[in-house]
Structures are given as structure tokens and as C-alpha cells.
N, C-alpha and C positions, 0 to 999 in steps of 0.2 A: 084707395088706404083708409079706413074708415079708424073711428074715435080719434082720442089723441095722440099725438105724436110726441116725441122729446127729442132735443137734438141738444148736444154739446159742445160749444164754441169755444177752441183754442188759440188765445192771442201771443205768440212767443216771441220774447224780446230776447237781446245777450243778454242780459242777466238775468229777465220775469219771464212767469206764465201767467198771463189775465186767462179766466177762466169762467162761463157761465152757463146756464142750463135754462132753456127757454123752451114749451111749450104751445104746439101748435091743435086745440081742438077742429080737428077737420068736421066734426059734426054739427056744430055751430057756425063755420069758417070756409064750408066749402067755397075752392076756387079762389080764397081768398089768402094772402100771407100776413098774419096776424100771431105772429107768437107773443108769448107773454112771459114775462122772464120770473123764473121761480128759483135762482140763486145767481150771486155773482163771484168773483175774488181774486186773490190774486196772490202769486208766488213769487216775495221780490228775493232779489239777493243772492241770484244762483250762483253758485260757485265764489261768493264772497262769504266774509264771516258776517254772519248774524243774521243766516238768513231766514227770514219770516211766512208766515201765510196767514190771511184774515177771508172773510169772507162773511155775506150778508145776502140776508134774503130780499124778497120783491119790495119790503115794507123799508128796509135799510136795517133791520133788526142785525144784529152781530150774530152770527154763527160760528166764525171761530174766528181766532187770535193769538195764535203760536209760534213759539222758534221754532224752527222745522232743521232738519240735517238735506242741504240741497247742494250738494256740490258741482252738479251737473244737472241736465231737465232730465234726463232720464228718471233722476231720482227726485225731482221735482214733481213729476209724473205720478212716480208711483206712493207720493205720499197722497195727489190730489185723488186718484180711484181707491185708496185703501180708506179716504173720509167720505168719500163719496157712498162708496157701500157702506158707511156705517151711518150715514145724512140721509139717504134718500132710496127709492127704489130704480137699479137700473137695466131694470129688465124690461123697461119700454122703449129705452132708447133705440132708435131709429138711423139714428147717423150720427156721425162728427164734424165739424166745421173747422179746417185753421185756414188762420192769414199765412200767405205767402209772400215774402217780401219781394221775391221778383221774379215774375216767369219767363224773363228774355224774350224776344222778338216772336215767340212761336205760342206761349201760352199766355192766355187772358180769358178767357172763361171761364166761369166755374165748372168744374167738374172731377168726376170719380176719381180718387188715386188709385192708381193700378201701379203694379212693378213696374212699367215700362216709364209710369209719368213719374214714378222714384229714382228710376234711372237716369231721365233727364233733367230734373230737378239738382240729380248730385254732379251731374255735369255743369251746370248753372251757380254752384257754390263760390266758386270765384269771382260772381261777379256783385254777393253781397254774402262774402263768408261769415260772418258772426250772427245775422240773421238765419239765413237759408239751413248752416250747419245745427242750430239750435231748433228749427221750427222738422228739419227731416229726422231730428234726436224725437221731439214726441212724436211725431206720426208715427216711428217703430215702435217706439214705448205703449202707442192704442193698438198699433196690428198684432204686438205679441200677445196684450191681453184677451182682444178682441176679434181675431182674423179675418172673420166674416162679414165683421161691420163696417156698412158703407162710412167711407172718409172720405170729404169736398174738400179739396183745395179752392182757396178763394183768393183770387193774386190783385196784390196791392200796386201791380202796375197797368191794370185791367182799364181803370178809369182814365186813362191816360193816353189809352193804345190808338183811340183814333186821331191825334189831334194833328195838327197841319205839316204835313213832309218835313219845312223849311223846320218849325220848330225841332225836329227829330234831330237834326241835322248837327253836326260837328264840322268844322271846317277840315279835316281830315280825307286823304284819298276815297274816293267811291266805294274802291274795293273794301273796305274797312267797315261803313256802313252794311254793305250786305252782310258783313259777317256779323254782326248783330251791335257794333259801336255806336251807339246813337242816343240821344236822350231819353231814356225812357218816360222818368216821373213818376212819384212813389205817393204813398200817403193816400190813396183811390177810393179803399174803404171809408175812409173818413170824410172825402169830397163827398160821394157818393151821399154818406148818410144826412150831410149839413145840408146839400140842396136840397134832398126830398123834404130837410123839416124846414128850410126856408122856404120852398112850397106852401109845406102844409099852414106858418105861421103868417106868411107874408102874400100868397098866393100867388100862382102860375107866372102872371106878367114879371115880380122880380124873380124868380129861381130863371127865368128866361133871359132876364136884361144881362146888363155888362157887372159883373162879380168877381170880387176878389176873395179868397177864403184864405184866411192864413193860419195855416196848424201848428200852433208852437208849443213846443212840449221837448222833452228831450229830444227827440226829434224833431225838426222844424222845416218847415215849407210853406209855397206860397204857391196858388195855381190861380190862373186868370181864365173864368169861364163863361161864354157866350152864346144863348141859347141851349144851354144846359149840359153843354161839349166842352173839353178842354182844352183850350187854345196853347200852353204854355205851363209849366210848375217850373219854379225855381231848380227843386231834386233835379240832379241829369239821368248819369252814368248809372250811380247808385246813390244809395243812402247817404253818403261820406259829403255828398257836393253841395253846394246851394248857401242858407245860409249859414252863419257861426250858429251853432249848438250848443249843448251841457259840455259834452265835452270832445264833442267834434268841430273839424278845423270849418269846415263848411270847403265851399271852389276856394283856392290855392292856386297862385301861376304856377303853370306846367315848368317854368325856367326855373323857382325855388326848388322843387322836387328833385328836378334835374339834378340841382345845386347840391343836395341833400345828399343824392345816392351817390354820386359822379365824389365830390370833394368831401362830404363830411364821411363819406366808406358806410354810409346807413345801409342795411339793409333792406329788401320790401319787406319783411317782416316788422323791422323796427321801424319804417317808415309808416307802414299800417297802424301801428301800435301809435306812433303818437300822431298820427292824422285821427285818426280813432275815439280814442280814449285819453289822451293828455293834453290835449287843445282843448278849442272852444271857454265856455265860459272857466272851467278850470284852470285854463292850461295860460288864458290871459292874468286871472287873476290870482290864482296862487290859493285862492281859496276853498273854493268848492264849487260844483257843476248848479248847484240847485238857486235858483233866482232869489227863493226866501231867504237862503245865506247870506247869499250877497243885496242885498237893499239891508239887510240886518247891519250890515258891515259899513256899506254904503254911508247909513247913519251913525254910523261911530266915527267917521273919517277915514276911513279906507278908501286911499286913492285908487288902488289894482282894482278893487271889486268894481267902481264907480268907474271905470276906465272898462270893465270888461261887458260891464250891464251896457254902457255908452254906444260900443262896437255894437251890443246885439241888435241896439233899437236901429243905428245908423246903418245897419245892412240890410235889416229890414226894411227901411223905409226905402232906403235906394233901390231895393228891390220891388218894391210895392209902388213905385212911379216907374218900373221898366215896365211892368205887369200891366200899366194904366195906357201906354201908349201901342201894348200889343191889343187890347181891346177894344182902344180910340174912344174913350172914358170910363166912368163908372157911375155907378148908378148905387150900388150893396157893395158892401165893407163885412167881412163875415169875420170876429175872432173867436179862433175855440181852439180846443189842446188843453194840458193841464198848465202852462204860460198865459195862452191866450184867452183861458176861461176865467183864472182865479187872479193873475198880477194887474190888477189897474195903471198901478204906476207904470209897466211896462205898455201896456196900452196906450197910455197920454205920451208916454215918450215918444213911443213911435207915427201915433198921429200930428204930433207937432212938426208944424212945417210943410204939409200935405192941405194946408189951407185953398190952395190955387189949386186943389184937383178938386174941392167942395168937400173936405173932413175937415168936420168940424165936432168932437164928444163935448156933453154934457159933463161938467166934472162931477155933478152931485148923482147922478143913471149913473158913471163909468164908476166910481168907487163904491154903488154898492150894485154892482156885477148886475144892474137892470137887462131884460131880453133885448133894448133897443137904445145904446148911448148917444146915440149921436145928439145933435142940439138941434130942436123943434126947427124946422124950414132951411136947415141945410140941404145941401143939393146931394147930396149922398150918407145911406142910410144906410148908419152902423150899428152892429148885431151883436151878441154874445151866444152862442148857439153850443151846448155840450156836445164834445163827439161820445159816439157810440157805435164802436165799430165792430164790436163783438155782436147787436142787434142785426147789420147790415151780413156779418157774415151766416146770419143764424136764418135769413129772409133767402140768402144766395144756395144755403143747403138745402131748405127746405123744398124749394122749388127744384133744386136738380137732383133731389132725393124723389119728385113727383114727377119730373121727365123721364127718370129714368124708367119706372115703373115696377124697380125692383119690390122684392121679396125683401123685408126687414126683419134677419134674424133676432132673437132676442139675445140683449148683453146680461151674462150672468158673471 
């Protein structure tokens, strides 16, 4: 494959679609995977009122900021493809990389999306219904526009695929584990990127040591990593589990769920809506799922907003302590994700009480969102590293396209 290759990455959330266009210069970087960002953006509030799209170039210059009609992900894709055709040349597009939230027990390596794989992923929708259904809609929309263009699936569970068996099991009958009822772990593309970036910034020794990465955003999880291998993750069977999140409850005593089903007569659909869209920071505060809104409300004396933030930080701190035990100590703590990168007050509140583990933040550095926010001389180096799942998707997509030795049709 000679010359420059262009790949599009698509990262679908339940109500969003992040996109990015990368160029790989194989004339200059033959044998390496060093994609350069050309543009990136997002369609927000899909299926809600006030849907909006924005995009920027590699230098951060705004290319689009407009209200769009996006009742579903297919409509968001129609806007995106129309806009891309107006903005850039798509005839050099070699492939499309997708983030897939769940690969189940059988799918983890990045691979070309075939009709057989699409059928298999459709059967996995119950494992992550809001995520996988939207992602499959985006794949279908791309397939309809460019039926011969290679599409590559990059699984968010893949990073955790080889974690110890004991960390994969629930205390359920063995035959259920054999049927795929396991603790999978999520946010793998984010963890993979952050770990590579940690190696670049701090060296291989730091990246190979005892590391906890806290991916804190609308979806939130933490992972314990040693020798660059996932040992455990707070998200388990589904993206609903683990930490308290923006609108997700996180892990809930199964007895409480049975009570809601049996005594309160909630349907399974109503329970899913409760756990995924009406709980978390929004449900506890009654104000907003957004940490920025809650911090402002707390400053104005809103007790429930303050309690929601306290719960978020308390559960994160408790989970972090458990992951330290899994690792047998802690050398590096990394915050990433929208909250992890930008909410200094939340980082500080999570770190409080972790002095016994060697975590101590420098208030000035933390408030400035410095790359290293730990106190000089503290046993644990605490860092802030920006998430970049799209770059990881691009790298995996280019590698998969190269490995397939495919002939890349032109996208028109």
C-alpha cells in the first residue's frame, strides 16, 4: 500500500457520535503506525432536543458548529457523510474503524466487519443494548453508503480479555460462566491509549509498574494494571456496573433489583431505564448529570448536589483502595476522561484519605491541570493524561487493513 491512507474513526455513544479523520503517510512512515489527525468532531444529543454538531481541524480551528436534526444515529451519520463530502475528499478513504462496546467472550482482536460478525454482534446487543444497538446502526449506515469499504471493529472489552480468570468470575454456577456471564471490563481503548502515553511520558518502567487508571466521564471506571496487563476493572458484565456515573447507578445489590422487580412490579425495561438513565449523579442530586452543574449547585448550598458529588468520590475512593489491594501496592495513578481531566475538585476529593497508599496531590498543580499533580516526593506519582480513544481506533484500523492486504476501493 503506497502513498497516504485515510481512515475515518467512529465512536458511538448512546446519544452521541464522535468522529475523526486520520491520515497515514506510508511513503514516509512505512512499517510504522503514526496517523496524523486531519479533523475531529461530535454529534451530540442524538435522539434528544437540541442536537448539535461541531468539528475542528488538527490545529483546533472550528470547522462546524451547528444545530442538526439527529433523531437517531443513522440521521447523525447522514449529516456527517454529507458534511464530510462538502469539507474534504473521501475518495482516498481506505477504511473505517468503529469502537464496539462489547465483544462478548469470543471477539476481542480488531477485525474486519463481515455479515457473520454483524449477526454475532446483533446477538450480543442484550449485553450492552444502548451502546451496541447504536454502534450497529452506524455500521449499517456506513455499509449502505460504501458497501465495499472495509470496516474494522475495535472492541472496548479487548484490553481486559486476558485478565486473571479469578477476576473474570462471579460467584455463580460454573455453567453460567461457560455461557459468557463474566466480568468483562470496559473502556479498554482508553486504557490502552493512556498506558501507551504513560510509557511515552514517564518511560517503560512506569508503564510496567503498579498502575491504576481512573477513566472518569459520563461513563466511569477504574482499572488495575501491572506489567501492562489488566488485572481487574470496576466495570464488569455491562457498562451499567461499577462506579456511580452521570446517569448510571453503578453496581447495586442484586437483592434491591429483585425487590424492584418482584415487589414494586417494575418491568425489565423500566428497571433498565432506571439504572441507566435516571440514576447516578442525576438521580441522587435531582439537578443534573453534569459535574460542572453540580459543583455550581453545591457552591450555592444545594445539599443534594453536594451529596451526589460526595457519593461519586466516595465510591471511587473505595474502589481505588480495592484495586491497590489487587496490585499489591501502587506506584502510578492516572486520571483521564472528561471529569478526570478537567475537574480538579473531584480529583482532590477522591485523593483525600488515600495518604496511607502514598497518594498526595499538590493543590497548585492539581488546580492547573498539570501533567503531574502529585506532591514532590510522594510515593505515588499522580498524573493527568487526556483520553484519545479515536487515535487508538485509528491505529488498530490501520494495522488491521495492512494485515488483510486488501485492495482498498475508492469511497465516492
